DRENDO-1510 file (C-alpha; in Angstrom, 1 decimal, always signed):
<recs>
REC; n; res; u; v; w
REC; 1; UNK; +179.0; +30.9; +189.6 .
REC; 2; UNK; +179.4; +31.1; +185.5 .
REC; 3; UNK; +177.2; +34.2; +184.4 .
REC; 4; UNK; +175.8; +31.9; +182.1 .
REC; 5; UNK; +174.4; +29.7; +184.7 .
REC; 6; UNK; +170.8; +29.8; +185.6 .
REC; 7; UNK; +169.1; +28.8; +189.1 .
REC; 8; UNK; +165.5; +28.2; +190.2 .
REC; 9; UNK; +164.9; +28.9; +193.8 .
REC; 10; UNK; +161.3; +27.3; +195.7 .
REC; 11; UNK; +160.1; +28.4; +199.1 .
REC; 12; UNK; +157.2; +27.5; +201.0 .
REC; 13; UNK; +155.6; +30.7; +202.4 .
REC; 14; UNK; +154.2; +29.1; +205.0 .
REC; 15; UNK; +157.8; +29.3; +206.7 .
REC; 16; UNK; +158.3; +33.1; +205.3 .
REC; 17; UNK; +158.5; +35.5; +207.9 .
REC; 18; UNK; +159.5; +39.1; +208.3 .
REC; 19; UNK; +163.2; +39.6; +210.0 .
REC; 20; UNK; +163.2; +39.4; +213.9 .
REC; 21; UNK; +164.1; +42.7; +215.5 .
REC; 22; UNK; +167.2; +40.5; +217.8 .
REC; 23; UNK; +168.9; +39.7; +214.7 .
REC; 24; UNK; +169.3; +43.0; +212.8 .
REC; 25; UNK; +172.4; +45.2; +213.4 .
REC; 26; UNK; +172.6; +49.0; +214.9 .
REC; 27; UNK; +172.1; +51.8; +212.9 .
REC; 28; UNK; +175.0; +53.7; +212.0 .
REC; 29; UNK; +173.2; +56.5; +213.8 .
REC; 30; UNK; +172.6; +54.6; +217.4 .
REC; 31; UNK; +175.9; +53.6; +217.3 .
REC; 32; UNK; +177.0; +57.5; +216.9 .
REC; 33; UNK; +174.9; +58.5; +219.4 .
REC; 34; UNK; +176.0; +55.7; +222.0 .
REC; 35; UNK; +179.7; +56.3; +221.4 .
REC; 36; UNK; +179.4; +60.3; +221.6 .
REC; 37; UNK; +177.6; +59.4; +225.3 .
REC; 38; UNK; +180.4; +57.0; +226.4 .
REC; 39; UNK; +183.1; +59.6; +225.3 .
REC; 40; UNK; +181.0; +61.8; +227.7 .
REC; 41; UNK; +182.0; +59.4; +230.5 .
REC; 42; UNK; +178.4; +58.1; +230.8 .
REC; 43; UNK; +178.0; +54.2; +232.8 .
REC; 44; UNK; +176.6; +51.8; +230.5 .
REC; 45; UNK; +173.9; +50.9; +232.7 .
REC; 46; UNK; +172.6; +54.9; +232.4 .
REC; 47; UNK; +172.6; +55.1; +228.8 .
REC; 48; UNK; +171.0; +51.5; +228.9 .
REC; 49; UNK; +168.2; +52.7; +230.8 .
REC; 50; UNK; +167.8; +56.6; +229.6 .
REC; 51; UNK; +168.7; +56.7; +226.3 .
REC; 52; UNK; +168.7; +52.9; +224.7 .
REC; 53; UNK; +165.6; +51.8; +222.9 .
REC; 54; UNK; +163.8; +55.2; +223.5 .
REC; 55; UNK; +161.5; +56.9; +221.3 .
REC; 56; UNK; +163.6; +58.6; +219.6 .
REC; 57; UNK; +165.4; +55.3; +218.0 .
REC; 58; UNK; +163.0; +52.9; +218.5 .
REC; 59; UNK; +161.5; +51.7; +215.4 .
REC; 60; UNK; +160.5; +48.6; +213.3 .
REC; 61; UNK; +164.0; +48.3; +211.4 .
REC; 62; UNK; +166.4; +49.1; +214.6 .
REC; 63; UNK; +168.0; +46.7; +216.6 .
REC; 64; UNK; +167.2; +46.1; +220.0 .
REC; 65; UNK; +169.9; +47.5; +221.9 .
REC; 66; UNK; +171.7; +45.4; +224.7 .
REC; 67; UNK; +174.3; +45.7; +227.4 .
REC; 68; UNK; +177.0; +43.4; +225.1 .
REC; 69; UNK; +176.1; +46.1; +222.4 .
REC; 70; UNK; +177.5; +49.0; +224.6 .
REC; 71; UNK; +180.3; +47.1; +225.9 .
REC; 72; UNK; +181.6; +46.1; +222.2 .
REC; 73; UNK; +181.2; +49.8; +221.5 .
REC; 74; UNK; +183.0; +51.0; +224.5 .
REC; 75; UNK; +186.0; +48.3; +223.1 .
REC; 76; UNK; +186.1; +48.7; +219.7 .
REC; 77; UNK; +185.5; +52.9; +219.5 .
REC; 78; UNK; +185.8; +54.3; +223.0 .
REC; 79; UNK; +189.2; +54.7; +224.1 .
REC; 80; UNK; +188.4; +56.1; +227.3 .
REC; 81; UNK; +191.8; +57.2; +228.7 .
REC; 82; UNK; +190.8; +56.9; +232.2 .
REC; 83; UNK; +193.6; +56.5; +235.0 .
REC; 84; UNK; +192.4; +55.1; +238.4 .
REC; 85; UNK; +195.3; +55.9; +240.2 .
REC; 86; UNK; +194.7; +59.5; +239.2 .
REC; 87; UNK; +192.0; +61.6; +241.1 .
REC; 88; UNK; +188.7; +62.7; +239.4 .
REC; 89; UNK; +190.0; +66.1; +239.0 .
REC; 90; UNK; +193.2; +65.1; +237.1 .
REC; 91; UNK; +191.3; +62.5; +234.6 .
REC; 92; UNK; +188.9; +65.4; +233.8 .
REC; 93; UNK; +191.4; +68.0; +233.0 .
REC; 94; UNK; +192.9; +64.5; +230.8 .
REC; 95; UNK; +189.9; +64.7; +228.9 .
REC; 96; UNK; +189.4; +68.5; +228.2 .
REC; 97; UNK; +193.1; +68.3; +226.8 .
REC; 98; UNK; +191.1; +66.3; +223.7 .
REC; 99; UNK; +190.2; +68.4; +221.2 .
REC; 100; UNK; +187.0; +66.9; +221.1 .
REC; 101; UNK; +186.1; +68.8; +223.9 .
REC; 102; UNK; +184.9; +72.2; +222.6 .
REC; 103; UNK; +184.8; +74.4; +226.2 .
REC; 104; UNK; +184.1; +74.1; +229.8 .
REC; 105; UNK; +183.3; +76.1; +232.5 .
REC; 106; UNK; +183.5; +75.1; +236.4 .
REC; 107; UNK; +182.1; +78.0; +237.8 .
REC; 108; UNK; +179.6; +76.0; +239.9 .
REC; 109; UNK; +182.5; +73.7; +241.8 .
REC; 110; UNK; +184.8; +73.7; +244.6 .
REC; 111; UNK; +188.5; +72.9; +242.8 .
REC; 112; UNK; +190.3; +73.6; +246.2 .
REC; 113; UNK; +194.3; +73.8; +245.3 .
REC; 114; UNK; +193.6; +72.7; +241.6 .
REC; 115; UNK; +194.1; +75.4; +239.0 .
REC; 116; UNK; +192.9; +75.6; +235.0 .
REC; 117; UNK; +196.4; +74.4; +233.5 .
REC; 118; UNK; +197.5; +77.4; +230.6 .
REC; 119; UNK; +196.8; +75.0; +228.0 .
REC; 120; UNK; +193.0; +74.8; +229.1 .
REC; 121; UNK; +192.4; +78.2; +229.6 .
REC; 122; UNK; +191.2; +79.2; +225.8 .
REC; 123; UNK; +188.6; +76.4; +226.4 .
REC; 124; UNK; +187.5; +78.1; +229.2 .
REC; 125; UNK; +184.6; +80.3; +229.7 .
REC; 126; UNK; +182.0; +81.9; +232.0 .
REC; 127; UNK; +178.4; +81.5; +232.8 .
REC; 128; UNK; +175.3; +84.2; +234.1 .
REC; 129; UNK; +174.6; +82.1; +236.9 .
REC; 130; UNK; +177.9; +80.4; +237.9 .
REC; 131; UNK; +177.6; +77.4; +236.2 .
REC; 132; UNK; +179.3; +73.8; +235.6 .
REC; 133; UNK; +179.2; +73.0; +231.8 .
REC; 134; UNK; +181.6; +70.4; +229.4 .
REC; 135; UNK; +181.1; +70.7; +225.7 .
REC; 136; UNK; +181.7; +68.1; +223.6 .
REC; 137; UNK; +181.5; +67.9; +219.6 .
REC; 138; UNK; +183.3; +65.4; +217.8 .
REC; 139; UNK; +184.7; +66.2; +214.1 .
REC; 140; UNK; +182.0; +63.7; +212.7 .
REC; 141; UNK; +179.6; +65.7; +214.5 .
REC; 142; UNK; +180.6; +68.8; +213.3 .
REC; 143; UNK; +180.3; +67.0; +209.8 .
REC; 144; UNK; +176.6; +65.7; +210.2 .
REC; 145; UNK; +175.8; +69.3; +211.4 .
REC; 146; UNK; +177.5; +70.8; +208.0 .
REC; 147; UNK; +175.7; +68.2; +206.1 .
REC; 148; UNK; +171.9; +68.8; +207.8 .
REC; 149; UNK; +171.7; +72.5; +209.1 .
REC; 150; UNK; +168.1; +73.3; +208.6 .
REC; 151; UNK; +166.6; +71.8; +211.7 .
REC; 152; UNK; +168.1; +71.1; +215.5 .
REC; 153; UNK; +166.6; +69.3; +218.1 .
REC; 154; UNK; +167.4; +70.2; +221.5 .
REC; 155; UNK; +166.8; +67.3; +224.5 .
REC; 156; UNK; +167.6; +67.2; +228.1 .
REC; 157; UNK; +167.9; +64.3; +230.3 .
REC; 158; UNK; +168.4; +64.9; +234.4 .
REC; 159; UNK; +170.4; +62.7; +236.4 .
REC; 160; UNK; +172.9; +61.2; +234.4 .
REC; 161; UNK; +175.2; +60.3; +237.0 .
REC; 162; UNK; +176.2; +61.0; +240.6 .
REC; 163; UNK; +176.5; +64.5; +240.7 .
REC; 164; UNK; +173.1; +64.5; +239.1 .
REC; 165; UNK; +174.1; +66.7; +236.1 .
REC; 166; UNK; +171.5; +67.0; +233.1 .
REC; 167; UNK; +173.0; +65.8; +229.6 .
REC; 168; UNK; +171.2; +68.0; +226.9 .
REC; 169; UNK; +171.5; +66.5; +223.6 .
REC; 170; UNK; +171.8; +68.6; +220.0 .
REC; 171; UNK; +170.7; +66.3; +217.2 .
REC; 172; UNK; +169.8; +66.9; +213.7 .
REC; 173; UNK; +168.0; +64.7; +211.0 .
REC; 174; UNK; +170.4; +62.4; +208.9 .
REC; 175; UNK; +169.7; +61.5; +205.4 .
REC; 176; UNK; +168.4; +58.4; +206.6 .
REC; 177; UNK; +165.9; +60.6; +208.8 .
REC; 178; UNK; +167.1; +59.5; +211.8 .
REC; 179; UNK; +168.1; +61.4; +214.9 .
REC; 180; UNK; +172.3; +62.2; +215.3 .
REC; 181; UNK; +173.8; +63.8; +218.1 .
REC; 182; UNK; +175.7; +67.1; +216.7 .
REC; 183; UNK; +176.6; +68.3; +220.0 .
REC; 184; UNK; +176.4; +67.3; +223.7 .
REC; 185; UNK; +176.3; +69.0; +226.9 .
REC; 186; UNK; +177.0; +68.1; +230.4 .
REC; 187; UNK; +175.8; +70.9; +232.9 .
REC; 188; UNK; +174.7; +71.5; +236.4 .
REC; 189; UNK; +170.9; +72.3; +235.1 .
REC; 190; UNK; +168.7; +72.9; +231.8 .
REC; 191; UNK; +169.2; +76.5; +231.8 .
REC; 192; UNK; +169.8; +79.4; +229.6 .
REC; 193; UNK; +173.0; +79.9; +231.3 .
REC; 194; UNK; +174.6; +76.3; +230.7 .
REC; 195; UNK; +173.1; +76.4; +226.5 .
REC; 196; UNK; +173.8; +79.7; +225.6 .
REC; 197; UNK; +177.8; +79.0; +225.6 .
REC; 198; UNK; +177.3; +75.8; +224.0 .
REC; 199; UNK; +175.3; +77.7; +221.0 .
REC; 200; UNK; +178.3; +80.1; +221.0 .
REC; 201; UNK; +180.7; +77.3; +220.9 .
REC; 202; UNK; +178.5; +76.0; +217.4 .
REC; 203; UNK; +178.6; +79.4; +215.9 .
REC; 204; UNK; +182.4; +80.0; +216.1 .
REC; 205; UNK; +183.2; +76.4; +215.1 .
REC; 206; UNK; +180.5; +76.3; +212.2 .
REC; 207; UNK; +179.2; +79.8; +211.3 .
REC; 208; UNK; +178.1; +79.3; +207.8 .
REC; 209; UNK; +175.9; +76.1; +209.0 .
REC; 210; UNK; +174.6; +77.9; +212.3 .
REC; 211; UNK; +173.2; +80.6; +209.6 .
REC; 212; UNK; +171.3; +77.5; +208.0 .
REC; 213; UNK; +169.4; +76.4; +211.0 .
REC; 214; UNK; +165.5; +77.3; +210.5 .
REC; 215; UNK; +163.6; +75.5; +213.0 .
REC; 216; UNK; +164.2; +74.4; +216.6 .
REC; 217; UNK; +162.4; +71.1; +218.2 .
REC; 218; UNK; +162.4; +70.7; +221.9 .
REC; 219; UNK; +160.1; +70.0; +224.7 .
REC; 220; UNK; +158.0; +73.0; +226.8 .
REC; 221; UNK; +161.2; +74.0; +228.1 .
REC; 222; UNK; +161.4; +77.5; +227.2 .
REC; 223; UNK; +165.3; +78.0; +228.3 .
REC; 224; UNK; +166.7; +76.1; +225.3 .
REC; 225; UNK; +165.4; +79.2; +222.3 .
REC; 226; UNK; +166.2; +81.4; +225.4 .
REC; 227; UNK; +169.8; +80.2; +224.9 .
REC; 228; UNK; +169.4; +80.2; +221.2 .
REC; 229; UNK; +168.4; +84.0; +221.2 .
REC; 230; UNK; +171.6; +85.1; +223.7 .
REC; 231; UNK; +174.0; +83.2; +221.7 .
REC; 232; UNK; +172.9; +83.7; +218.3 .
REC; 233; UNK; +170.6; +86.8; +218.1 .
REC; 234; UNK; +171.8; +87.7; +214.7 .
REC; 235; UNK; +170.0; +84.3; +213.3 .
REC; 236; UNK; +166.0; +84.4; +213.9 .
REC; 237; UNK; +164.7; +80.6; +214.1 .
REC; 238; UNK; +160.9; +79.2; +214.5 .
REC; 239; UNK; +160.6; +77.6; +217.9 .
REC; 240; UNK; +158.0; +74.0; +217.4 .
REC; 241; UNK; +157.1; +72.0; +220.5 .
REC; 242; UNK; +158.2; +68.0; +220.1 .
REC; 243; UNK; +155.0; +66.3; +219.5 .
REC; 244; UNK; +155.7; +63.4; +222.1 .
REC; 245; UNK; +157.0; +65.8; +224.7 .
REC; 246; UNK; +153.2; +67.8; +224.2 .
REC; 247; UNK; +151.5; +64.5; +223.8 .
REC; 248; UNK; +152.6; +63.5; +226.9 .
REC; 249; UNK; +152.0; +66.7; +228.5 .
REC; 250; UNK; +148.3; +66.7; +227.5 .
REC; 251; UNK; +148.1; +62.9; +228.9 .
REC; 252; UNK; +149.4; +64.0; +232.3 .
REC; 253; UNK; +147.1; +67.2; +232.8 .
REC; 254; UNK; +143.8; +65.6; +230.8 .
REC; 255; UNK; +143.8; +62.0; +231.4 .
REC; 256; UNK; +141.6; +60.2; +232.5 .
REC; 257; UNK; +139.0; +63.1; +233.6 .
REC; 258; UNK; +139.1; +64.9; +230.2 .
REC; 259; UNK; +139.5; +62.4; +228.0 .
REC; 260; UNK; +136.9; +64.0; +225.4 .
REC; 261; UNK; +139.3; +67.2; +224.9 .
REC; 262; UNK; +142.5; +65.0; +225.1 .
REC; 263; UNK; +141.0; +63.3; +221.8 .
REC; 264; UNK; +140.1; +66.5; +220.2 .
REC; 265; UNK; +143.6; +68.1; +221.0 .
REC; 266; UNK; +144.9; +65.0; +219.4 .
REC; 267; UNK; +142.9; +65.7; +215.8 .
REC; 268; UNK; +143.8; +69.2; +216.1 .
REC; 269; UNK; +147.4; +68.6; +216.4 .
REC; 270; UNK; +146.9; +66.4; +212.8 .
REC; 271; UNK; +145.7; +69.6; +211.0 .
REC; 272; UNK; +148.0; +71.0; +208.2 .
REC; 273; UNK; +146.2; +73.4; +207.0 .
REC; 274; UNK; +146.7; +76.5; +208.6 .
REC; 275; UNK; +142.9; +78.0; +207.9 .
REC; 276; UNK; +141.4; +74.9; +209.1 .
REC; 277; UNK; +143.6; +74.4; +212.4 .
REC; 278; UNK; +142.5; +78.0; +213.2 .
REC; 279; UNK; +138.8; +77.6; +212.4 .
REC; 280; UNK; +138.9; +74.2; +214.7 .
REC; 281; UNK; +141.2; +75.8; +217.3 .
REC; 282; UNK; +138.5; +78.7; +217.2 .
REC; 283; UNK; +135.7; +76.4; +217.7 .
REC; 284; UNK; +137.3; +74.4; +220.3 .
REC; 285; UNK; +138.2; +77.1; +222.6 .
REC; 286; UNK; +134.6; +78.3; +222.1 .
REC; 287; UNK; +133.0; +75.2; +223.4 .
</recs>
């Protein structure tokens, strides 16, 4: 169109409507998160049921993730390298040779005749409770951590595969305010023994960034904070309980019998002023 040309567009307000979610695209944060889970070997069904459209990513401007979306991501971005003619142990060994897999411990597994190759021994570590652990962090994840290191979020999910292992995600808030993973840890439990080695690896890879962490947000599992204090004792940080997990815990404990107390706790949670909070908290305890 010629720059001097002007046009006038008229429309009917009756036919104007907001864009439907099914026509939106996946955000980059969601894509990165799902790709990291696919790279860890989680099935698309498991990702769809346990992670897609969860409270962390379910916003009004987010596309509802479908199985086809995960298939497309796997086809375009994930080179699984899985060889169906090899045993599970051989395939895992192939994965661990990739640079994105930062460390592992097979203390909790019976390996039989299998021995750790010399090429992988630099990535091997011991755990205090003989756990099985695999630590994954891509270069893109590392870059996100270096750009947004102040606050980390730690969340674990049980039973992500047939072995009933847990997947522990360490996330940060990116420039769009969305959670994006900076490390994924597959472990035989959600204990300090599993997560402490991961924090040590993070400290070795990004020492400048981990020194800038001020706050950890997680559920009521004290193991996450204990793991930080074990692995990074030189950096003291504040621990905040995730409001979503806190509200769920209150609901399970208080509703429907103590609905009045539940409402008061919800109101207390919204008070930002320290003195006002203390006043209402003491009054609530007295009542």
